[in-house]
C-alpha positions in Angstrom: -2.5 3.3 -10.1 -0.1 6.2 -10.0 -2.7 8.5 -8.4 -3.5 5.8 -5.8 0.2 5.4 -5.0 0.7 9.1 -4.6 -2.3 9.3 -2.4 -1.0 6.5 -0.2 2.3 8.3 0.1 0.7 11.6 1.1 -1.5 9.8 3.7 1.6 8.1 5.1 3.3 11.5 5.6 0.3 12.8 7.4 0.4 10.0 10.0 2.8 11.1 12.9 5.7 8.8 13.6 5.0 6.8 16.7 7.7 6.9 19.5 8.6 3.7 21.2 6.4 4.8 24.0 3.4 4.9 21.6 4.0 1.8 19.6 1.1 -0.7 20.1 2.1 -4.0 21.7 5.4 -2.5 23.0 5.3 -2.3 26.8 8.3 -0.8 28.5 9.4 -2.2 31.9 10.9 0.1 34.5 12.3 -0.9 37.9 11.7 1.6 40.7 14.1 0.9 43.6 13.7 2.9 46.8 15.0 2.9 50.4 11.5 3.6 51.7 8.1 4.0 50.0 7.4 7.7 49.5 4.0 8.1 47.7 4.3 11.7 46.7 7.6 11.1 45.0 6.3 8.0 43.3 3.4 10.1 42.0 5.8 12.8 40.8 7.6 10.3 38.7 4.4 8.8 37.3 3.2 12.4 36.5 6.3 13.0 34.5 5.7 9.8 32.6 2.1 10.7 31.9 3.2 14.0 30.4 5.4 12.0 28.0 2.6 9.8 26.9 3.1 6.8 29.0 0.1 5.0 30.6 0.7 2.3 33.2 -0.8 -1.0 32.1 -0.8 0.0 28.4 2.6 1.0 27.2 4.6 0.9 30.5 4.9 -1.3 33.5 6.6 -0.1 36.7 8.1 -2.7 39.0 8.2 -1.1 42.5 10.7 -2.5 45.0 11.1 -0.8 48.4 13.5 -1.8 51.2 11.1 -0.1 53.7 13.9 1.5 55.5 16.2 -1.5 55.7 19.5 -1.0 53.8 20.3 -4.7 53.9 17.3 -5.5 51.7 18.4 -3.3 48.8 21.0 -5.6 47.1 18.4 -8.4 46.9 15.7 -6.2 45.5 18.2 -4.8 42.9 19.1 -8.3 41.9 15.4 -9.1 41.6 14.9 -6.2 39.1 17.9 -7.4 37.1 16.4 -11.0 36.9 13.2 -9.4 35.7 15.2 -7.9 32.8 13.7 -4.4 33.2 14.6 -1.9 30.5 15.8 0.7 33.0 16.1 1.1 36.8 15.1 4.3 38.6 17.1 4.6 41.8 15.2 6.7 44.3 17.9 7.3 46.9 21.7 7.1 47.3 21.6 3.6 49.0 19.3 2.4 46.1 21.7 3.8 43.5 24.6 2.0 45.1 22.7 -1.3 45.2 21.6 -1.0 41.6 25.1 -0.1 40.5 26.5 -3.2 42.2 23.7 -5.4 40.7 24.3 -4.5 37.0 26.7 -2.8 34.7 24.5 -3.2 31.6 20.9 -2.2 32.5 20.6 1.7 32.4 20.2 3.3 35.9 18.7 6.7 36.5 19.5 8.1 39.9 17.3 10.9 41.4 19.2 12.0 44.5 23.0 12.4 44.5 24.9 15.1 46.2 28.0 14.8 44.0 27.8 11.9 41.5 31.4 12.4 40.3 32.9 12.2 43.8 30.6 9.3 44.7 32.0 7.3 41.7 28.7 7.1 39.9 29.8 8.9 36.7 33.0 10.0 35.1 31.8 13.6 34.6 28.6 15.5 34.7 28.7 16.2 31.0 29.7 12.7 29.9 28.7 10.1 32.6 30.5 7.3 30.6 28.8 4.2 32.1 25.3 2.8 32.6 24.3 5.5 35.1 23.0 9.0 34.7 20.4 11.2 36.4 20.0 14.2 38.7 22.3 15.8 41.3 20.9 17.6 44.3 23.9 19.7 45.3 23.4 18.7 48.9 26.9 19.5 50.1 26.9 22.9 48.4 23.7 24.0 50.2 24.7 23.5 53.8 26.4 26.9 54.1 23.1 28.6 53.1 21.2 26.4 55.6 23.6 27.5 58.3 23.0 31.2 57.3 19.3 30.7 57.6 19.7 29.3 61.1 21.8 32.3 62.1 19.2 34.7 60.7 16.5 33.1 62.8 18.6 32.8 65.9 21.1 35.8 65.7 22.7 35.1 69.1 23.4 31.4 68.3 27.1 30.4 68.9 27.1 26.6 68.8 25.3 24.4 66.2 24.9 20.7 66.3 25.2 18.8 63.0 23.4 15.5 62.7 25.1 13.2 60.2 24.9 9.6 59.1 28.4 8.0 59.0 27.1 5.6 56.3 26.3 8.5 53.9 29.1 9.2 51.5 28.0 12.7 50.8 28.3 13.9 54.4 32.1 14.2 54.6 32.0 16.7 51.7 29.3 18.7 53.5 31.7 19.1 56.5 34.2 21.2 54.4 31.4 23.5 53.3 30.0 23.7 56.8 33.4 24.5 58.3 33.9 27.4 55.9 30.4 28.8 56.6 30.7 28.4 60.3 34.0 30.2 60.4 32.5 33.1 58.4 29.5 33.2 60.7 31.5 32.9 64.0 29.8 29.5 64.9 31.2 26.4 66.5 30.1 23.0 65.2 29.3 19.9 67.1 29.2 16.8 64.8 27.0 14.0 66.0 26.5 10.6 64.3 23.4 8.5 64.0 21.9 5.8 61.8 19.2 4.3 63.9 16.2 5.7 65.9 18.0 5.0 69.2 21.2 6.7 68.0 19.2 9.7 66.9 17.7 9.9 70.4 21.1 9.7 71.9 22.4 12.4 69.6 19.7 14.8 70.7 20.5 14.1 74.3 24.1 15.0 73.6 23.1 18.2 71.9 21.2 19.3 75.0 24.0 18.3 77.4 26.5 20.2 75.4 24.3 23.2 75.1 23.9 23.5 71.3 21.8 26.5 70.3 20.4 24.8 67.2 20.8 21.8 64.9 21.4 21.3 61.2 20.2 17.9 60.0 22.0 16.8 56.8 20.1 15.3 54.0 19.8 11.5 54.4 17.4 8.7 53.6 17.4 7.5 57.2 16.7 10.9 58.6 13.9 11.5 56.1 12.3 8.2 57.2 12.7 9.3 60.9 11.6 12.9 60.3 8.7 12.8 62.7 11.0 11.5 65.5 13.6 14.1 64.7 11.1 17.0 64.7 9.6 15.7 68.0 13.1 15.5 69.6 14.0 19.0 68.4 10.8 20.4 69.9 11.3 18.5 73.2 14.9 19.9 73.4 13.7 23.3 72.3 16.3 23.3 69.5 15.7 25.4 66.3 16.5 23.0 63.4 17.2 23.5 59.7 16.9 20.7 57.1 17.6 20.0 53.5 14.2 18.5 52.6 10.8 20.1 52.8 9.3 16.9 54.3 11.1 17.7 57.5 9.4 21.1 57.8 6.0 19.5 57.0 6.6 17.0 59.8 7.2 19.8 62.3 10.7 20.9 61.7 11.4 24.6 61.9 12.6 25.2 58.3 14.0 23.5 55.2 16.0 24.7 52.3 17.0 22.6 49.3 16.3 21.4 45.8 12.7 20.5 44.9 12.8 16.7 45.1 9.4 16.1 43.5 10.6 18.2 40.5 13.7 16.0 40.3 11.5 12.9 40.1 9.4 14.4 37.4 12.6 15.2 35.5 13.8 11.6 36.0 10.9 10.5 33.8 12.5 12.4 30.9 15.7 10.4 31.3 13.7 7.2 31.4 11.9 8.2 28.2 15.1 9.0 26.4 16.7 5.7 27.4 13.6 3.8 26.3 13.9 5.5 22.9 17.5 4.4 22.5 19.7 7.0 24.2 22.6 5.7 26.2 23.1 6.8 29.8 26.8 7.4 29.0 25.8 10.2 26.7 23.1 11.8 28.8 24.5 14.7 31.0 23.7 14.7 34.7 21.2 17.5 35.4 21.6 19.8 38.3 18.6 21.4 40.1 17.3 24.8 39.0 14.6 25.3 41.7 15.3 25.5 45.4 12.7 25.7 48.1 12.5 27.5 51.4 9.8 26.1 53.7 9.2 27.7 57.1 7.0 26.2 59.8 5.6 29.2 61.6 3.7 27.0 64.1 7.0 25.5 65.2 8.7 28.9 65.4 6.0 30.2 67.7 6.3 27.1 69.9 10.0 27.8 70.2 9.4 31.5 71.0 11.1 32.6 67.8 10.2 35.5 65.5 11.0 34.9 61.9 12.3 38.0 60.2 9.8 39.4 57.7 12.5 39.5 55.0 12.9 35.7 55.5 9.2 35.1 55.4 9.0 37.0 52.2 11.6 34.6 50.6 9.7 31.5 51.7 8.1 29.3 49.0 5.8 27.9 51.7 4.9 29.0 55.2 3.2 26.4 57.3 0.8 28.1 59.8 
């Protein structure tokens, strides 16, 4: 009997302890709230979950809710996820984060895109968020100076740069301070133009042309990302070199983009979800800042604009679109 008991104890030690994600019969439920459906970011998140041992339909269920580009739908979709009693909500854009925050103060929320979560009132501090939200910062406002430098490197004689911003985006006013400092150092004048709809975007580009802007910087924004094909087409029609903060813009025909790797942020978001599902509190999980930044240059667009990209800049590019 003693031998049998000892053998049973040894066998028990040899069996690895199952995490909550591995426990049979335990299915986690995650809400995925987005401003617009973006398949490659959805897949980046799922990839991150798979790396952590989660399998959709077995030990995790993802409830996808997309506003399909309509801000006014987000509060209702967030409330729907709360009614479903999901274990955690992944907010895939700043508007989605705000909607989720307003919908619940108890369900954990992981945000994936935030320029400055402290200034936006999402967390008390990066080290100790303190509430039911945590996630990943993108450092959007901090990167606009570098984007302006890139535009100057490609168009050395440029003197006036148009800046396309969304007045509804809380991060954009903080970008202006960074832009003004960079513009002063580079000897550039800035022309700030507002837009939040396709028709307003078209009007903004008409104003850029009439006021003789030499290039345009498009600030990071969910609406602008959704309208990236329109923006790239208008920039090409106006023959305006443009720089962006998201690689999707360059892939859609924009001249170049510099910013954090957003797919990598979504993969990292899976780690936050995993920790929360295993019992961690968002209040105690530090906000993560990006470690990888991407420079994407669209050489086809450069040639169409009659621009020569400096070899030194091409050498720095993570991707060159021919």
